[in-house]
PDB file of N, CA, C and O in Angstrom:
ATOM      1  N   MET A   1      97.124-125.173  69.675  1.00  0.00           N
ATOM      2  CA  MET A   1      96.941-126.351  70.489  1.00  0.00           C
ATOM      3  C   MET A   1      95.545-125.238  70.774  1.00  0.00           C
ATOM      4  O   MET A   1      95.332-124.115  70.317  1.00  0.00           O
ATOM      5  N   LEU A   2      94.700-126.136  71.773  1.00  0.00           N
ATOM      6  CA  LEU A   2      92.665-125.751  72.978  1.00  0.00           C
ATOM      7  C   LEU A   2      93.896-124.890  73.377  1.00  0.00           C
ATOM      8  O   LEU A   2      95.117-124.893  73.533  1.00  0.00           O
ATOM      9  N   PRO A   3      92.590-124.046  73.444  1.00  0.00           N
ATOM     10  CA  PRO A   3      92.577-122.563  74.564  1.00  0.00           C
ATOM     11  C   PRO A   3      91.979-122.885  75.783  1.00  0.00           C
ATOM     12  O   PRO A   3      90.810-122.714  76.129  1.00  0.00           O
ATOM     13  N   ILE A   4      93.233-123.536  76.601  1.00  0.00           N
ATOM     14  CA  ILE A   4      92.962-124.006  77.727  1.00  0.00           C
ATOM     15  C   ILE A   4      91.684-123.418  78.477  1.00  0.00           C
ATOM     16  O   ILE A   4      90.685-124.103  78.698  1.00  0.00           O
ATOM     17  N   SER A   5      91.816-122.067  78.852  1.00  0.00           N
ATOM     18  CA  SER A   5      91.026-120.895  79.792  1.00  0.00           C
ATOM     19  C   SER A   5      89.496-121.514  78.721  1.00  0.00           C
ATOM     20  O   SER A   5      88.345-121.151  78.964  1.00  0.00           O
ATOM     21  N   ILE A   6      89.692-122.012  78.130  1.00  0.00           N
ATOM     22  CA  ILE A   6      87.879-121.577  77.602  1.00  0.00           C
ATOM     23  C   ILE A   6      87.055-122.927  77.549  1.00  0.00           C
ATOM     24  O   ILE A   6      85.979-123.244  77.041  1.00  0.00           O
ATOM     25  N   GLN A   7      88.121-123.659  78.371  1.00  0.00           N
ATOM     26  CA  GLN A   7      87.865-125.446  77.875  1.00  0.00           C
ATOM     27  C   GLN A   7      86.503-125.380  78.823  1.00  0.00           C
ATOM     28  O   GLN A   7      85.974-124.296  79.068  1.00  0.00           O
ATOM     29  N   PRO A   8      86.032-126.512  79.285  1.00  0.00           N
ATOM     30  CA  PRO A   8      85.871-128.189  79.608  1.00  0.00           C
ATOM     31  C   PRO A   8      85.142-128.629  78.511  1.00  0.00           C
ATOM     32  O   PRO A   8      85.683-128.687  77.407  1.00  0.00           O
ATOM     33  N   ALA A   9      84.068-128.923  78.663  1.00  0.00           N
ATOM     34  CA  ALA A   9      84.175-130.574  77.419  1.00  0.00           C
ATOM     35  C   ALA A   9      83.317-129.690  76.016  1.00  0.00           C
ATOM     36  O   ALA A   9      83.481-130.087  74.863  1.00  0.00           O
ATOM     37  N   ALA A  10      82.904-129.131  76.164  1.00  0.00           N
ATOM     38  CA  ALA A  10      82.307-128.219  74.593  1.00  0.00           C
ATOM     39  C   ALA A  10      83.953-127.693  73.871  1.00  0.00           C
ATOM     40  O   ALA A  10      84.274-127.887  72.698  1.00  0.00           O
ATOM     41  N   ALA A  11      84.611-127.168  74.677  1.00  0.00           N
ATOM     42  CA  ALA A  11      86.076-126.880  73.957  1.00  0.00           C
ATOM     43  C   ALA A  11      86.663-128.025  73.472  1.00  0.00           C
ATOM     44  O   ALA A  11      87.057-128.155  72.314  1.00  0.00           O
ATOM     45  N   LEU A  12      86.734-128.940  74.420  1.00  0.00           N
ATOM     46  CA  LEU A  12      87.404-129.849  74.030  1.00  0.00           C
ATOM     47  C   LEU A  12      87.033-131.309  73.383  1.00  0.00           C
ATOM     48  O   LEU A  12      87.802-132.253  73.199  1.00  0.00           O
ATOM     49  N   LYS A  13      85.642-131.224  73.093  1.00  0.00           N
ATOM     50  CA  LYS A  13      84.459-131.682  71.651  1.00  0.00           C
ATOM     51  C   LYS A  13      85.330-131.410  70.814  1.00  0.00           C
ATOM     52  O   LYS A  13      86.201-132.041  70.216  1.00  0.00           O
ATOM     53  N   ALA A  14      84.936-130.256  70.856  1.00  0.00           N
ATOM     54  CA  ALA A  14      85.111-129.684  69.242  1.00  0.00           C
ATOM     55  C   ALA A  14      86.321-130.224  68.454  1.00  0.00           C
ATOM     56  O   ALA A  14      86.492-130.828  67.395  1.00  0.00           O
ATOM     57  N   PHE A  15      87.491-129.471  69.982  1.00  0.00           N
ATOM     58  CA  PHE A  15      89.157-129.888  69.446  1.00  0.00           C
ATOM     59  C   PHE A  15      88.952-131.247  69.504  1.00  0.00           C
ATOM     60  O   PHE A  15      88.851-131.261  70.731  1.00  0.00           O
ATOM     61  N   LEU A  16      88.858-131.984  69.310  1.00  0.00           N
ATOM     62  CA  LEU A  16      89.016-133.687  69.544  1.00  0.00           C
ATOM     63  C   LEU A  16      88.396-133.982  68.290  1.00  0.00           C
ATOM     64  O   LEU A  16      89.063-134.598  67.459  1.00  0.00           O
ATOM     65  N   GLU A  17      87.207-133.635  68.018  1.00  0.00           N
ATOM     66  CA  GLU A  17      86.895-133.942  67.462  1.00  0.00           C
ATOM     67  C   GLU A  17      87.440-133.536  65.419  1.00  0.00           C
ATOM     68  O   GLU A  17      87.307-134.024  64.297  1.00  0.00           O
ATOM     69  N   GLN A  18      88.023-132.419  66.073  1.00  0.00           N
ATOM     70  CA  GLN A  18      88.823-131.775  64.435  1.00  0.00           C
ATOM     71  C   GLN A  18      89.883-132.804  64.648  1.00  0.00           C
ATOM     72  O   GLN A  18      90.204-133.521  63.701  1.00  0.00           O
ATOM     73  N   GLU A  19      90.384-132.920  65.675  1.00  0.00           N
ATOM     74  CA  GLU A  19      91.886-134.051  65.584  1.00  0.00           C
ATOM     75  C   GLU A  19      91.448-135.668  64.839  1.00  0.00           C
ATOM     76  O   GLU A  19      91.997-136.302  63.937  1.00  0.00           O
ATOM     77  N   PHE A  20      90.706-135.845  65.345  1.00  0.00           N
ATOM     78  CA  PHE A  20      90.274-137.955  64.650  1.00  0.00           C
ATOM     79  C   PHE A  20      88.822-137.814  64.603  1.00  0.00           C
ATOM     80  O   PHE A  20      88.130-138.687  65.127  1.00  0.00           O
ATOM     81  N   GLU A  21      88.327-136.881  64.072  1.00  0.00           N
ATOM     82  CA  GLU A  21      87.242-137.071  63.872  1.00  0.00           C
ATOM     83  C   GLU A  21      85.986-137.531  63.997  1.00  0.00           C
ATOM     84  O   GLU A  21      85.128-136.823  64.526  1.00  0.00           O
ATOM     85  N   ASN A  22      85.597-139.276  63.342  1.00  0.00           N
ATOM     86  CA  ASN A  22      84.729-139.871  64.593  1.00  0.00           C
ATOM     87  C   ASN A  22      85.729-141.034  65.158  1.00  0.00           C
ATOM     88  O   ASN A  22      85.327-142.189  65.298  1.00  0.00           O
ATOM     89  N   LYS A  23      86.542-140.791  65.349  1.00  0.00           N
ATOM     90  CA  LYS A  23      87.355-142.205  65.618  1.00  0.00           C
ATOM     91  C   LYS A  23      87.383-141.511  67.353  1.00  0.00           C
ATOM     92  O   LYS A  23      88.499-141.584  67.868  1.00  0.00           O
ATOM     93  N   VAL A  24      86.218-140.841  68.287  1.00  0.00           N
ATOM     94  CA  VAL A  24      86.519-140.629  69.462  1.00  0.00           C
ATOM     95  C   VAL A  24      85.516-139.856  69.903  1.00  0.00           C
ATOM     96  O   VAL A  24      85.200-138.751  69.463  1.00  0.00           O
ATOM     97  N   GLU A  25      84.846-140.668  71.090  1.00  0.00           N
ATOM     98  CA  GLU A  25      83.588-140.125  71.945  1.00  0.00           C
ATOM     99  C   GLU A  25      83.767-138.960  72.861  1.00  0.00           C
ATOM    100  O   GLU A  25      84.795-139.118  73.520  1.00  0.00           O
ATOM    101  N   ILE A  26      83.084-137.737  73.174  1.00  0.00           N
ATOM    102  CA  ILE A  26      82.953-137.155  74.077  1.00  0.00           C
ATOM    103  C   ILE A  26      81.480-137.040  75.263  1.00  0.00           C
ATOM    104  O   ILE A  26      80.549-136.239  75.178  1.00  0.00           O
ATOM    105  N   THR A  27      81.611-137.732  75.937  1.00  0.00           N
ATOM    106  CA  THR A  27      80.324-137.419  76.285  1.00  0.00           C
ATOM    107  C   THR A  27      79.953-136.720  77.912  1.00  0.00           C
ATOM    108  O   THR A  27      80.086-137.390  78.936  1.00  0.00           O
ATOM    109  N   GLU A  28      79.488-135.312  77.913  1.00  0.00           N
ATOM    110  CA  GLU A  28      78.665-135.139  78.561  1.00  0.00           C
ATOM    111  C   GLU A  28      77.697-135.593  79.933  1.00  0.00           C
ATOM    112  O   GLU A  28      76.487-135.811  79.987  1.00  0.00           O
ATOM    113  N   LEU A  29      78.912-135.645  81.172  1.00  0.00           N
ATOM    114  CA  LEU A  29      77.319-136.525  82.276  1.00  0.00           C
ATOM    115  C   LEU A  29      77.401-135.424  83.278  1.00  0.00           C
ATOM    116  O   LEU A  29      77.993-134.368  83.504  1.00  0.00           O
ATOM    117  N   PRO A  30      76.297-136.401  83.863  1.00  0.00           N
ATOM    118  CA  PRO A  30      75.409-135.368  84.420  1.00  0.00           C
ATOM    119  C   PRO A  30      75.897-135.107  85.760  1.00  0.00           C
ATOM    120  O   PRO A  30      76.964-135.591  85.383  1.00  0.00           O
ATOM    121  N   ASP A  31      76.064-134.882  86.640  1.00  0.00           N
ATOM    122  CA  ASP A  31      76.813-134.510  88.424  1.00  0.00           C
ATOM    123  C   ASP A  31      76.218-133.800  89.590  1.00  0.00           C
ATOM    124  O   ASP A  31      76.076-132.678  90.077  1.00  0.00           O
ATOM    125  N   ALA A  32      76.088-134.406  89.678  1.00  0.00           N
ATOM    126  CA  ALA A  32      75.018-133.578  91.375  1.00  0.00           C
ATOM    127  C   ALA A  32      76.033-132.239  91.430  1.00  0.00           C
ATOM    128  O   ALA A  32      75.215-131.328  91.561  1.00  0.00           O
ATOM    129  N   CYS A  33      77.321-131.638  91.402  1.00  0.00           N
ATOM    130  CA  CYS A  33      77.471-130.748  92.149  1.00  0.00           C
ATOM    131  C   CYS A  33      77.769-129.476  90.398  1.00  0.00           C
ATOM    132  O   CYS A  33      78.144-128.308  90.297  1.00  0.00           O
ATOM    133  N   GLY A  34      77.338-130.578  89.323  1.00  0.00           N
ATOM    134  CA  GLY A  34      77.064-129.066  87.975  1.00  0.00           C
ATOM    135  C   GLY A  34      78.351-128.530  87.601  1.00  0.00           C
ATOM    136  O   GLY A  34      78.531-127.328  87.406  1.00  0.00           O
ATOM    137  N   THR A  35      79.638-129.797  87.456  1.00  0.00           N
ATOM    138  CA  THR A  35      80.933-129.406  87.273  1.00  0.00           C
ATOM    139  C   THR A  35      81.307-129.269  86.138  1.00  0.00           C
ATOM    140  O   THR A  35      82.207-128.456  85.924  1.00  0.00           O
ATOM    141  N   GLY A  36      80.769-129.975  85.121  1.00  0.00           N
ATOM    142  CA  GLY A  36      80.653-129.989  84.173  1.00  0.00           C
ATOM    143  C   GLY A  36      82.188-131.626  83.651  1.00  0.00           C
ATOM    144  O   GLY A  36      83.337-131.474  83.236  1.00  0.00           O
ATOM    145  N   ALA A  37      81.243-133.226  84.017  1.00  0.00           N
ATOM    146  CA  ALA A  37      81.964-133.877  84.101  1.00  0.00           C
ATOM    147  C   ALA A  37      81.334-133.990  82.759  1.00  0.00           C
ATOM    148  O   ALA A  37      80.234-133.618  82.349  1.00  0.00           O
ATOM    149  N   PHE A  38      82.848-134.927  81.885  1.00  0.00           N
ATOM    150  CA  PHE A  38      82.741-136.184  80.546  1.00  0.00           C
ATOM    151  C   PHE A  38      83.264-136.956  80.553  1.00  0.00           C
ATOM    152  O   PHE A  38      83.886-137.362  81.534  1.00  0.00           O
ATOM    153  N   GLU A  39      83.221-137.584  79.242  1.00  0.00           N
ATOM    154  CA  GLU A  39      83.637-138.569  79.279  1.00  0.00           C
ATOM    155  C   GLU A  39      84.531-138.877  77.873  1.00  0.00           C
ATOM    156  O   GLU A  39      84.153-138.459  76.779  1.00  0.00           O
ATOM    157  N   VAL A  40      85.654-139.592  78.039  1.00  0.00           N
ATOM    158  CA  VAL A  40      86.233-139.598  76.367  1.00  0.00           C
ATOM    159  C   VAL A  40      86.768-140.931  76.449  1.00  0.00           C
ATOM    160  O   VAL A  40      87.560-141.444  77.240  1.00  0.00           O
ATOM    161  N   LYS A  41      85.964-141.502  75.148  1.00  0.00           N
ATOM    162  CA  LYS A  41      86.315-142.696  75.025  1.00  0.00           C
ATOM    163  C   LYS A  41      87.023-142.343  73.240  1.00  0.00           C
ATOM    164  O   LYS A  41      86.868-141.343  72.539  1.00  0.00           O
ATOM    165  N   ALA A  42      87.965-143.893  72.912  1.00  0.00           N
ATOM    166  CA  ALA A  42      88.053-144.198  72.062  1.00  0.00           C
ATOM    167  C   ALA A  42      87.616-145.707  72.085  1.00  0.00           C
ATOM    168  O   ALA A  42      87.781-146.475  73.032  1.00  0.00           O
ATOM    169  N   GLY A  43      87.043-145.990  70.904  1.00  0.00           N
ATOM    170  CA  GLY A  43      86.093-147.392  70.568  1.00  0.00           C
ATOM    171  C   GLY A  43      84.883-147.929  71.912  1.00  0.00           C
ATOM    172  O   GLY A  43      83.708-147.803  72.258  1.00  0.00           O
ATOM    173  N   ASP A  44      86.212-148.601  72.306  1.00  0.00           N
ATOM    174  CA  ASP A  44      85.578-149.453  74.020  1.00  0.00           C
ATOM    175  C   ASP A  44      86.191-148.782  74.693  1.00  0.00           C
ATOM    176  O   ASP A  44      85.623-148.861  75.782  1.00  0.00           O
ATOM    177  N   LYS A  45      87.472-147.779  74.841  1.00  0.00           N
ATOM    178  CA  LYS A  45      88.510-148.311  76.023  1.00  0.00           C
ATOM    179  C   LYS A  45      88.152-146.291  76.200  1.00  0.00           C
ATOM    180  O   LYS A  45      88.273-145.333  75.436  1.00  0.00           O
ATOM    181  N   LEU A  46      87.682-146.478  77.647  1.00  0.00           N
ATOM    182  CA  LEU A  46      87.637-144.655  77.902  1.00  0.00           C
ATOM    183  C   LEU A  46      88.679-144.478  78.344  1.00  0.00           C
ATOM    184  O   LEU A  46      89.190-145.189  79.210  1.00  0.00           O
ATOM    185  N   ILE A  47      89.326-143.219  77.685  1.00  0.00           N
ATOM    186  CA  ILE A  47      90.324-142.737  78.519  1.00  0.00           C
ATOM    187  C   ILE A  47      90.862-141.567  79.328  1.00  0.00           C
ATOM    188  O   ILE A  47      91.960-141.071  79.581  1.00  0.00           O
ATOM    189  N   HIS A  48      89.088-141.277  79.729  1.00  0.00           N
ATOM    190  CA  HIS A  48      89.504-140.422  80.366  1.00  0.00           C
ATOM    191  C   HIS A  48      87.687-139.771  81.292  1.00  0.00           C
ATOM    192  O   HIS A  48      86.594-139.461  80.818  1.00  0.00           O
ATOM    193  N   SER A  49      88.114-139.818  82.417  1.00  0.00           N
ATOM    194  CA  SER A  49      86.253-139.151  82.724  1.00  0.00           C
ATOM    195  C   SER A  49      86.627-139.056  84.280  1.00  0.00           C
ATOM    196  O   SER A  49      87.260-139.857  84.969  1.00  0.00           O
ATOM    197  N   LYS A  50      85.951-137.638  84.674  1.00  0.00           N
ATOM    198  CA  LYS A  50      85.903-137.290  85.376  1.00  0.00           C
ATOM    199  C   LYS A  50      85.586-137.784  86.995  1.00  0.00           C
ATOM    200  O   LYS A  50      86.361-137.705  87.949  1.00  0.00           O
ATOM    201  N   LEU A  51      84.362-138.251  86.978  1.00  0.00           N
ATOM    202  CA  LEU A  51      83.424-138.871  87.253  1.00  0.00           C
ATOM    203  C   LEU A  51      83.567-140.890  87.781  1.00  0.00           C
ATOM    204  O   LEU A  51      82.957-141.738  88.432  1.00  0.00           O
ATOM    205  N   THR A  52      84.173-140.810  87.369  1.00  0.00           N
ATOM    206  CA  THR A  52      84.494-142.656  87.278  1.00  0.00           C
ATOM    207  C   THR A  52      85.652-143.000  87.504  1.00  0.00           C
ATOM    208  O   THR A  52      85.817-143.984  88.225  1.00  0.00           O
ATOM    209  N   MET A  53      87.388-141.939  86.682  1.00  0.00           N
ATOM    210  CA  MET A  53      88.444-142.515  87.259  1.00  0.00           C
ATOM    211  C   MET A  53      89.241-140.990  87.457  1.00  0.00           C
ATOM    212  O   MET A  53      90.264-140.551  86.930  1.00  0.00           O
ATOM    213  N   GLY A  54      88.355-140.435  88.394  1.00  0.00           N
ATOM    214  CA  GLY A  54      88.653-139.226  89.379  1.00  0.00           C
ATOM    215  C   GLY A  54      89.347-138.131  88.010  1.00  0.00           C
ATOM    216  O   GLY A  54      90.342-137.574  88.474  1.00  0.00           O
ATOM    217  N   HIS A  55      89.251-137.958  87.420  1.00  0.00           N
ATOM    218  CA  HIS A  55      90.258-137.239  86.261  1.00  0.00           C
ATOM    219  C   HIS A  55      90.229-135.826  86.118  1.00  0.00           C
ATOM    220  O   HIS A  55      89.412-135.739  85.202  1.00  0.00           O
ATOM    221  N   GLY A  56      90.580-134.572  86.409  1.00  0.00           N
ATOM    222  CA  GLY A  56      90.440-132.975  86.212  1.00  0.00           C
ATOM    223  C   GLY A  56      89.242-132.936  85.152  1.00  0.00           C
ATOM    224  O   GLY A  56      88.728-133.852  84.511  1.00  0.00           O
ATOM    225  N   LYS A  57      88.917-131.292  85.192  1.00  0.00           N
ATOM    226  CA  LYS A  57      88.125-131.201  84.375  1.00  0.00           C
ATOM    227  C   LYS A  57      89.386-130.899  83.385  1.00  0.00           C
ATOM    228  O   LYS A  57      89.667-129.739  83.688  1.00  0.00           O
ATOM    229  N   CYS A  58      90.438-131.365  82.213  1.00  0.00           N
ATOM    230  CA  CYS A  58      91.145-131.103  81.155  1.00  0.00           C
ATOM    231  C   CYS A  58      91.869-129.418  81.440  1.00  0.00           C
ATOM    232  O   CYS A  58      92.633-128.644  80.864  1.00  0.00           O
ATOM    233  N   THR A  59      91.491-129.449  82.030  1.00  0.00           N
ATOM    234  CA  THR A  59      92.257-127.622  82.491  1.00  0.00           C
ATOM    235  C   THR A  59      93.764-127.171  82.271  1.00  0.00           C
ATOM    236  O   THR A  59      93.990-125.969  82.134  1.00  0.00           O
ATOM    237  N   SER A  60      95.054-128.314  82.223  1.00  0.00           N
ATOM    238  CA  SER A  60      96.333-128.003  81.802  1.00  0.00           C
ATOM    239  C   SER A  60      96.575-129.143  80.574  1.00  0.00           C
ATOM    240  O   SER A  60      96.220-130.257  80.188  1.00  0.00           O
ATOM    241  N   ASP A  61      97.660-127.726  80.188  1.00  0.00           N
ATOM    242  CA  ASP A  61      98.413-128.351  79.314  1.00  0.00           C
ATOM    243  C   ASP A  61      98.517-130.371  79.318  1.00  0.00           C
ATOM    244  O   ASP A  61      98.288-131.163  78.404  1.00  0.00           O
ATOM    245  N   GLU A  62      99.120-130.700  81.305  1.00  0.00           N
ATOM    246  CA  GLU A  62      99.258-131.887  81.345  1.00  0.00           C
ATOM    247  C   GLU A  62      98.180-132.890  80.928  1.00  0.00           C
ATOM    248  O   GLU A  62      98.458-133.941  80.350  1.00  0.00           O
ATOM    249  N   GLU A  63      96.752-132.460  81.295  1.00  0.00           N
ATOM    250  CA  GLU A  63      95.515-133.321  81.188  1.00  0.00           C
ATOM    251  C   GLU A  63      95.680-132.932  79.927  1.00  0.00           C
ATOM    252  O   GLU A  63      96.686-133.537  79.559  1.00  0.00           O
ATOM    253  N   LEU A  64      95.256-132.225  78.972  1.00  0.00           N
ATOM    254  CA  LEU A  64      94.681-132.306  77.911  1.00  0.00           C
ATOM    255  C   LEU A  64      96.288-133.536  76.870  1.00  0.00           C
ATOM    256  O   LEU A  64      96.055-134.468  76.100  1.00  0.00           O
ATOM    257  N   ASP A  65      97.563-133.064  77.244  1.00  0.00           N
ATOM    258  CA  ASP A  65      98.426-133.774  76.416  1.00  0.00           C
ATOM    259  C   ASP A  65      98.091-136.000  76.952  1.00  0.00           C
ATOM    260  O   ASP A  65      98.260-137.015  76.277  1.00  0.00           O
ATOM    261  N   ALA A  66      97.642-135.812  78.274  1.00  0.00           N
ATOM    262  CA  ALA A  66      97.523-137.206  78.660  1.00  0.00           C
ATOM    263  C   ALA A  66      96.822-137.825  77.952  1.00  0.00           C
ATOM    264  O   ALA A  66      97.153-138.854  77.363  1.00  0.00           O
ATOM    265  N   ILE A  67      94.983-136.899  77.874  1.00  0.00           N
ATOM    266  CA  ILE A  67      95.078-137.864  76.643  1.00  0.00           C
ATOM    267  C   ILE A  67      94.874-137.925  75.516  1.00  0.00           C
ATOM    268  O   ILE A  67      94.019-138.611  74.956  1.00  0.00           O
ATOM    269  N   LEU A  68      95.847-137.014  74.921  1.00  0.00           N
ATOM    270  CA  LEU A  68      95.434-136.433  73.616  1.00  0.00           C
ATOM    271  C   LEU A  68      97.048-138.152  73.203  1.00  0.00           C
ATOM    272  O   LEU A  68      97.181-138.820  72.177  1.00  0.00           O
ATOM    273  N   GLU A  69      97.857-138.209  74.515  1.00  0.00           N
ATOM    274  CA  GLU A  69      98.622-140.016  74.116  1.00  0.00           C
ATOM    275  C   GLU A  69      97.880-140.502  73.694  1.00  0.00           C
ATOM    276  O   GLU A  69      97.861-140.461  72.463  1.00  0.00           O
ATOM    277  N   GLU A  70      96.969-141.149  74.281  1.00  0.00           N
ATOM    278  CA  GLU A  70      96.611-141.762  74.751  1.00  0.00           C
ATOM    279  C   GLU A  70      95.361-142.297  73.664  1.00  0.00           C
ATOM    280  O   GLU A  70      94.893-143.414  73.445  1.00  0.00           O
ATOM    281  N   LEU A  71      95.029-140.749  73.030  1.00  0.00           N
ATOM    282  CA  LEU A  71      94.113-141.529  71.035  1.00  0.00           C
ATOM    283  C   LEU A  71      95.297-141.534  71.049  1.00  0.00           C
ATOM    284  O   LEU A  71      95.675-142.498  71.713  1.00  0.00           O
ATOM    285  N   HIS A  72      96.527-140.669  70.468  1.00  0.00           N
ATOM    286  CA  HIS A  72      97.392-141.680  69.505  1.00  0.00           C
ATOM    287  C   HIS A  72      97.510-142.785  69.828  1.00  0.00           C
ATOM    288  O   HIS A  72      97.058-143.368  68.843  1.00  0.00           O
ATOM    289  N   LYS A  73      97.884-143.741  70.714  1.00  0.00           N
ATOM    290  CA  LYS A  73      98.118-145.172  71.141  1.00  0.00           C
ATOM    291  C   LYS A  73      97.238-145.437  70.648  1.00  0.00           C
ATOM    292  O   LYS A  73      97.613-146.073  69.662  1.00  0.00           O
ATOM    293  N   ILE A  74      95.792-145.364  70.651  1.00  0.00           N
ATOM    294  CA  ILE A  74      94.970-146.597  70.365  1.00  0.00           C
ATOM    295  C   ILE A  74      94.453-145.725  68.942  1.00  0.00           C
ATOM    296  O   ILE A  74      93.686-146.607  68.556  1.00  0.00           O
ATOM    297  N   ILE A  75      94.338-144.827  68.067  1.00  0.00           N
ATOM    298  CA  ILE A  75      93.714-144.516  67.020  1.00  0.00           C
ATOM    299  C   ILE A  75      94.715-144.156  65.690  1.00  0.00           C
ATOM    300  O   ILE A  75      94.477-144.331  64.495  1.00  0.00           O
ATOM    301  N   GLY A  76      95.910-143.595  66.339  1.00  0.00           N
ATOM    302  CA  GLY A  76      97.068-143.686  65.623  1.00  0.00           C
ATOM    303  C   GLY A  76      97.362-142.647  65.111  1.00  0.00           C
ATOM    304  O   GLY A  76      98.382-142.562  64.429  1.00  0.00           O
TER     305      GLY A  76
END
């Protein structure tokens, strides 16, 4: 499992790319507060977005599980 304590975007990106290879896209986004906003996409489907969907930083097992569940539904 992803070491949540070191996370946001860079660690999440490395973890998801290892799990799903090139089938997932993680994009870090600039935000005014500098809080590390990012989006996770599978194909054209947006799975997670701190800025546009109001999701968190993915610092809990629940948030990570929600992303993984969606990715498994789409990618398999």
